[in-house]
N, CA, C and O atoms as CSV, one atom per row, in Angstrom:
chain,resi,resn,atom,element,x,y,z
A,1,MET,N,N,9.812,-10.588,39.687
A,1,MET,CA,C,10.394,-9.524,38.709
A,1,MET,C,C,9.680,-8.378,38.853
A,1,MET,O,O,8.458,-8.416,38.713
A,2,ASP,N,N,10.339,-7.189,39.154
A,2,ASP,CA,C,9.657,-6.007,39.156
A,2,ASP,C,C,9.750,-5.359,37.867
A,2,ASP,O,O,10.807,-5.382,37.237
A,3,ILE,N,N,8.624,-4.734,37.398
A,3,ILE,CA,C,8.561,-3.936,36.221
A,3,ILE,C,C,8.354,-2.468,36.495
A,3,ILE,O,O,7.202,-2.085,36.698
A,4,LEU,N,N,9.293,-1.658,36.520
A,4,LEU,CA,C,9.181,-0.215,36.785
A,4,LEU,C,C,9.051,0.644,35.595
A,4,LEU,O,O,9.797,0.527,34.623
A,5,PHE,N,N,8.070,1.535,35.679
A,5,PHE,CA,C,7.959,2.458,34.571
A,5,PHE,C,C,7.533,3.816,35.318
A,5,PHE,O,O,6.498,3.982,35.963
A,6,ASP,N,N,8.601,4.793,35.079
A,6,ASP,CA,C,8.492,6.202,35.617
A,6,ASP,C,C,8.304,6.101,37.136
A,6,ASP,O,O,7.476,6.801,37.719
A,7,GLY,N,N,9.131,5.168,37.795
A,7,GLY,CA,C,9.188,5.029,39.206
A,7,GLY,C,C,8.017,4.205,39.780
A,7,GLY,O,O,7.982,3.926,40.978
A,8,THR,N,N,7.097,3.833,38.950
A,8,THR,CA,C,5.917,2.949,39.435
A,8,THR,C,C,6.051,1.629,39.104
A,8,THR,O,O,6.283,1.293,37.942
A,9,ASN,N,N,5.914,0.745,40.107
A,9,ASN,CA,C,5.995,-0.655,39.822
A,9,ASN,C,C,4.606,-1.174,39.197
A,9,ASN,O,O,3.560,-1.110,39.843
A,10,ILE,N,N,4.671,-1.665,37.960
A,10,ILE,CA,C,3.314,-2.033,37.281
A,10,ILE,C,C,3.264,-3.632,37.398
A,10,ILE,O,O,2.511,-4.269,36.662
A,11,SER,N,N,3.980,-4.183,38.222
A,11,SER,CA,C,3.867,-5.752,38.291
A,11,SER,C,C,3.271,-6.220,39.527
A,11,SER,O,O,3.354,-7.392,39.894
A,12,GLN,N,N,2.581,-5.173,40.264
A,12,GLN,CA,C,1.967,-5.663,41.531
A,12,GLN,C,C,0.650,-5.088,41.506
A,12,GLN,O,O,0.337,-4.349,40.573
A,13,SER,N,N,-0.234,-5.377,42.531
A,13,SER,CA,C,-1.647,-4.951,42.625
A,13,SER,C,C,-1.671,-3.482,42.408
A,13,SER,O,O,-0.846,-2.762,42.971
A,14,PRO,N,N,-2.670,-2.964,41.538
A,14,PRO,CA,C,-3.871,-3.562,40.973
A,14,PRO,C,C,-3.569,-4.192,39.611
A,14,PRO,O,O,-4.519,-4.549,38.914
A,15,TYR,N,N,-2.328,-4.350,39.190
A,15,TYR,CA,C,-1.925,-4.789,37.852
A,15,TYR,C,C,-1.420,-6.210,37.890
A,15,TYR,O,O,-0.547,-6.531,38.696
A,16,ILE,N,N,-1.945,-7.073,37.037
A,16,ILE,CA,C,-1.420,-8.432,36.979
A,16,ILE,C,C,-0.721,-8.663,35.556
A,16,ILE,O,O,-1.450,-8.799,34.574
A,17,VAL,N,N,0.464,-8.704,35.438
A,17,VAL,CA,C,1.253,-8.792,34.080
A,17,VAL,C,C,1.070,-10.188,33.825
A,17,VAL,O,O,1.249,-11.018,34.716
A,18,LYS,N,N,0.683,-10.534,32.529
A,18,LYS,CA,C,0.556,-11.911,31.910
A,18,LYS,C,C,1.550,-12.228,31.011
A,18,LYS,O,O,2.043,-13.355,30.975
A,19,ASN,N,N,1.954,-11.150,30.135
A,19,ASN,CA,C,3.029,-11.440,29.260
A,19,ASN,C,C,3.710,-10.010,28.899
A,19,ASN,O,O,3.034,-8.989,28.769
A,20,ILE,N,N,4.995,-10.043,28.766
A,20,ILE,CA,C,5.790,-8.815,28.314
A,20,ILE,C,C,6.840,-9.211,27.281
A,20,ILE,O,O,7.583,-10.184,27.416
A,21,LYS,N,N,6.843,-8.430,26.300
A,21,LYS,CA,C,7.708,-8.722,25.088
A,21,LYS,C,C,8.559,-7.540,24.972
A,21,LYS,O,O,8.092,-6.499,24.510
A,22,HIS,N,N,9.929,-7.633,25.406
A,22,HIS,CA,C,10.811,-6.613,25.434
A,22,HIS,C,C,12.269,-6.846,25.131
A,22,HIS,O,O,13.141,-5.983,25.227
A,23,ASP,N,N,12.452,-8.120,24.748
A,23,ASP,CA,C,13.815,-8.667,24.493
A,23,ASP,C,C,14.497,-8.260,23.207
A,23,ASP,O,O,15.696,-8.508,23.085
A,24,SER,N,N,13.796,-7.624,22.186
A,24,SER,CA,C,14.401,-7.279,21.006
A,24,SER,C,C,15.303,-6.081,21.178
A,24,SER,O,O,15.125,-5.332,22.139
A,25,SER,N,N,16.314,-5.845,20.250
A,25,SER,CA,C,17.196,-4.807,20.437
A,25,SER,C,C,16.518,-3.502,19.857
A,25,SER,O,O,15.547,-3.647,19.115
A,26,ILE,N,N,16.968,-2.267,20.148
A,26,ILE,CA,C,16.471,-1.208,19.586
A,26,ILE,C,C,16.859,-0.935,18.074
A,26,ILE,O,O,18.049,-0.962,17.760
A,27,PRO,N,N,15.938,-0.689,17.186
A,27,PRO,CA,C,16.197,-0.478,15.799
A,27,PRO,C,C,17.128,0.855,15.597
A,27,PRO,O,O,16.911,1.850,16.287
A,28,LYS,N,N,18.052,0.833,14.736
A,28,LYS,CA,C,18.839,1.937,14.470
A,28,LYS,C,C,18.768,2.384,12.911
A,28,LYS,O,O,18.946,1.560,12.015
A,29,SER,N,N,18.518,3.634,12.677
A,29,SER,CA,C,18.437,4.130,11.220
A,29,SER,C,C,19.731,4.885,10.946
A,29,SER,O,O,20.286,5.594,11.784
A,30,PHE,N,N,20.193,4.664,9.632
A,30,PHE,CA,C,21.271,5.483,9.187
A,30,PHE,C,C,21.032,6.291,8.070
A,30,PHE,O,O,20.386,5.818,7.135
A,31,ASN,N,N,21.529,7.647,8.015
A,31,ASN,CA,C,21.501,8.528,6.935
A,31,ASN,C,C,22.900,8.414,6.242
A,31,ASN,O,O,23.954,8.663,6.826
A,32,LEU,N,N,22.805,8.011,4.931
A,32,LEU,CA,C,24.185,7.669,4.227
A,32,LEU,C,C,24.181,8.731,3.181
A,32,LEU,O,O,23.140,9.231,2.757
A,33,ALA,N,N,25.424,9.073,2.762
A,33,ALA,CA,C,25.683,10.006,1.650
A,33,ALA,C,C,26.539,9.091,0.642
A,33,ALA,O,O,27.578,8.548,1.017
A,34,ASP,N,N,26.036,8.955,-0.658
A,34,ASP,CA,C,26.696,8.182,-1.638
A,34,ASP,C,C,28.043,8.956,-2.077
A,34,ASP,O,O,28.114,10.180,-2.189
A,35,LEU,N,N,28.942,8.186,-2.273
A,35,LEU,CA,C,30.385,8.702,-2.719
A,35,LEU,C,C,30.361,9.008,-4.342
A,35,LEU,O,O,29.848,8.210,-5.127
A,36,ALA,N,N,30.876,10.055,-4.698
A,36,ALA,CA,C,30.881,10.231,-6.139
A,36,ALA,C,C,32.095,9.368,-6.786
A,36,ALA,O,O,33.206,9.289,-6.262
A,37,ARG,N,N,31.766,8.804,-7.862
A,37,ARG,CA,C,32.742,7.897,-8.534
A,37,ARG,C,C,33.310,6.743,-7.797
A,37,ARG,O,O,34.313,6.143,-8.183
A,38,GLU,N,N,32.585,6.424,-6.634
A,38,GLU,CA,C,33.150,5.290,-5.791
A,38,GLU,C,C,31.930,4.458,-5.505
A,38,GLU,O,O,30.767,4.753,-5.780
A,39,ARG,N,N,32.395,3.318,-4.882
A,39,ARG,CA,C,31.354,2.310,-4.538
A,39,ARG,C,C,31.206,2.736,-2.937
A,39,ARG,O,O,32.110,3.191,-2.237
A,40,GLY,N,N,29.950,2.496,-2.573
A,40,GLY,CA,C,29.730,2.656,-1.024
A,40,GLY,C,C,29.069,3.882,-0.669
A,40,GLY,O,O,28.570,4.610,-1.527
A,41,SER,N,N,29.041,4.164,0.673
A,41,SER,CA,C,28.562,5.419,1.151
A,41,SER,C,C,29.149,5.733,2.495
A,41,SER,O,O,29.726,4.879,3.168
A,42,ILE,N,N,28.986,6.987,2.871
A,42,ILE,CA,C,29.538,7.487,4.282
A,42,ILE,C,C,28.308,7.729,5.144
A,42,ILE,O,O,27.318,8.361,4.777
A,43,ILE,N,N,28.478,7.171,6.299
A,43,ILE,CA,C,27.447,7.436,7.314
A,43,ILE,C,C,27.559,8.832,7.738
A,43,ILE,O,O,28.575,9.280,8.268
A,44,VAL,N,N,26.504,9.517,7.500
A,44,VAL,CA,C,26.285,10.961,7.882
A,44,VAL,C,C,25.756,11.132,9.299
A,44,VAL,O,O,26.182,12.011,10.048
A,45,ASN,N,N,24.799,10.248,9.640
A,45,ASN,CA,C,24.098,10.414,10.867
A,45,ASN,C,C,23.562,9.093,11.222
A,45,ASN,O,O,23.203,8.358,10.303
A,46,SER,N,N,23.454,8.661,12.564
A,46,SER,CA,C,22.707,7.513,12.961
A,46,SER,C,C,21.890,7.780,14.128
A,46,SER,O,O,22.329,8.512,15.015
A,47,GLU,N,N,20.739,7.252,14.208
A,47,GLU,CA,C,19.857,7.575,15.247
A,47,GLU,C,C,19.125,6.287,15.629
A,47,GLU,O,O,18.921,5.424,14.775
A,48,TYR,N,N,18.698,6.133,16.988
A,48,TYR,CA,C,18.001,5.054,17.476
A,48,TYR,C,C,16.476,5.329,17.301
A,48,TYR,O,O,15.990,6.423,17.589
A,49,GLU,N,N,15.754,4.304,16.822
A,49,GLU,CA,C,14.400,4.586,16.639
A,49,GLU,C,C,13.653,4.150,17.885
A,49,GLU,O,O,14.289,3.712,18.844
A,50,SER,N,N,12.313,4.252,17.915
A,50,SER,CA,C,11.579,4.069,19.079
A,50,SER,C,C,11.445,2.414,19.144
A,50,SER,O,O,11.300,1.666,18.177
A,51,LYS,N,N,11.525,2.074,20.438
A,51,LYS,CA,C,11.481,0.616,20.806
A,51,LYS,C,C,9.896,0.327,21.270
A,51,LYS,O,O,9.254,1.032,22.048
A,52,GLU,N,N,9.462,-0.798,20.647
A,52,GLU,CA,C,8.091,-1.214,21.072
A,52,GLU,C,C,8.056,-2.257,22.133
A,52,GLU,O,O,8.629,-3.335,21.972
A,53,ILE,N,N,7.384,-1.956,23.231
A,53,ILE,CA,C,7.321,-2.900,24.387
A,53,ILE,C,C,5.852,-3.360,24.505
A,53,ILE,O,O,4.981,-2.548,24.817
A,54,ILE,N,N,5.580,-4.607,24.269
A,54,ILE,CA,C,4.283,-5.200,24.425
A,54,ILE,C,C,3.951,-5.759,25.805
A,54,ILE,O,O,4.650,-6.651,26.286
A,55,LEU,N,N,2.873,-5.243,26.468
A,55,LEU,CA,C,2.569,-5.618,27.813
A,55,LEU,C,C,1.159,-6.040,27.866
A,55,LEU,O,O,0.257,-5.270,27.537
A,56,GLU,N,N,0.926,-7.353,28.309
A,56,GLU,CA,C,-0.421,-7.822,28.361
A,56,GLU,C,C,-0.692,-8.219,29.857
A,56,GLU,O,O,0.155,-8.758,30.569
A,57,GLY,N,N,-1.964,-7.894,30.257
A,57,GLY,CA,C,-2.209,-8.272,31.714
A,57,GLY,C,C,-3.557,-7.921,32.013
A,57,GLY,O,O,-4.369,-7.797,31.096
A,58,ILE,N,N,-3.904,-7.734,33.307
A,58,ILE,CA,C,-5.185,-7.513,33.973
A,58,ILE,C,C,-5.097,-6.341,34.803
A,58,ILE,O,O,-4.132,-6.234,35.559
A,59,ILE,N,N,-6.051,-5.376,34.755
A,59,ILE,CA,C,-6.070,-4.437,35.882
A,59,ILE,C,C,-7.295,-4.629,36.635
A,59,ILE,O,O,-8.401,-4.682,36.099
A,60,THR,N,N,-7.067,-4.743,38.019
A,60,THR,CA,C,-8.193,-5.100,38.910
A,60,THR,C,C,-8.678,-3.929,39.781
A,60,THR,O,O,-7.977,-2.923,39.894
A,61,GLY,N,N,-9.866,-4.041,40.399
A,61,GLY,CA,C,-10.273,-3.056,41.239
A,61,GLY,C,C,-11.282,-3.678,42.223
A,61,GLY,O,O,-11.812,-4.755,41.949
A,62,THR,N,N,-11.558,-3.014,43.369
A,62,THR,CA,C,-12.400,-3.636,44.357
A,62,THR,C,C,-13.787,-3.088,44.042
A,62,THR,O,O,-14.696,-3.626,44.674
A,63,SER,N,N,-14.107,-2.184,43.244
A,63,SER,CA,C,-15.446,-1.720,42.871
A,63,SER,C,C,-15.376,-1.157,41.550
A,63,SER,O,O,-14.265,-1.034,41.034
A,64,ASN,N,N,-16.414,-0.798,40.928
A,64,ASN,CA,C,-16.587,-0.276,39.673
A,64,ASN,C,C,-15.727,1.096,39.431
A,64,ASN,O,O,-15.010,1.343,38.462
A,65,ASN,N,N,-15.992,1.934,40.585
A,65,ASN,CA,C,-15.225,3.280,40.523
A,65,ASN,C,C,-13.778,3.173,40.697
A,65,ASN,O,O,-12.964,3.883,40.107
A,66,ASN,N,N,-13.444,2.081,41.689
A,66,ASN,CA,C,-11.888,1.793,41.926
A,66,ASN,C,C,-11.318,1.294,40.723
A,66,ASN,O,O,-10.188,1.702,40.453
A,67,LEU,N,N,-11.949,0.375,39.828
A,67,LEU,CA,C,-11.390,-0.029,38.573
A,67,LEU,C,C,-11.228,1.036,37.632
A,67,LEU,O,O,-10.146,1.139,37.055
A,68,GLU,N,N,-12.216,1.896,37.380
A,68,GLU,CA,C,-12.206,3.015,36.460
A,68,GLU,C,C,-10.949,3.884,36.944
A,68,GLU,O,O,-10.150,4.290,36.100
A,69,SER,N,N,-10.793,4.138,38.161
A,69,SER,CA,C,-9.613,4.938,38.674
A,69,SER,C,C,-8.268,4.420,38.398
A,69,SER,O,O,-7.285,5.121,38.154
A,70,ASN,N,N,-8.302,3.018,38.460
A,70,ASN,CA,C,-6.935,2.245,38.263
A,70,ASN,C,C,-6.694,2.203,36.781
A,70,ASN,O,O,-5.541,2.132,36.355
A,71,ILE,N,N,-7.701,2.242,36.002
A,71,ILE,CA,C,-7.471,2.218,34.482
A,71,ILE,C,C,-7.062,3.625,34.086
A,71,ILE,O,O,-6.167,3.782,33.255
A,72,ASP,N,N,-7.666,4.629,34.633
A,72,ASP,CA,C,-7.236,6.059,34.356
A,72,ASP,C,C,-5.776,6.241,34.735
A,72,ASP,O,O,-4.984,6.752,33.942
A,73,THR,N,N,-5.398,5.804,36.008
A,73,THR,CA,C,-4.043,6.006,36.381
A,73,THR,C,C,-3.049,5.305,35.553
A,73,THR,O,O,-1.991,5.874,35.286
A,74,PHE,N,N,-3.310,4.051,35.099
A,74,PHE,CA,C,-2.527,3.373,34.126
A,74,PHE,C,C,-2.379,4.080,32.783
A,74,PHE,O,O,-1.289,4.128,32.213
A,75,LYS,N,N,-3.479,4.625,32.288
A,75,LYS,CA,C,-3.447,5.304,30.970
A,75,LYS,C,C,-2.550,6.568,31.039
A,75,LYS,O,O,-1.837,6.921,30.100
A,76,GLU,N,N,-2.645,7.275,32.321
A,76,GLU,CA,C,-1.834,8.574,32.534
A,76,GLU,C,C,-0.291,8.133,32.668
A,76,GLU,O,O,0.625,8.868,32.299
A,77,LEU,N,N,-0.104,6.920,33.206
A,77,LEU,CA,C,1.309,6.540,33.478
A,77,LEU,C,C,2.012,6.167,32.199
A,77,LEU,O,O,3.218,6.397,32.107
A,78,LEU,N,N,1.336,5.594,31.179
A,78,LEU,CA,C,1.919,5.208,29.957
A,78,LEU,C,C,1.669,6.228,28.916
A,78,LEU,O,O,2.103,6.065,27.776
């Protein structure tokens, strides 16, 4: 399974994905206007909220400097 983020595959070396949680649906918020002398409301606006994706894994490197570089690249990517 390939996990692509911004065109970069983060499921192959130097990244080892252990667990990813992304199966939940995107939450949606509604702005409602109450009706005068009536029950209920009218939907004025609806928007999708931010979706949280949890990614657990290991970042590897061949040396200390290479590991630091891989960590910095991963941070810039996300």
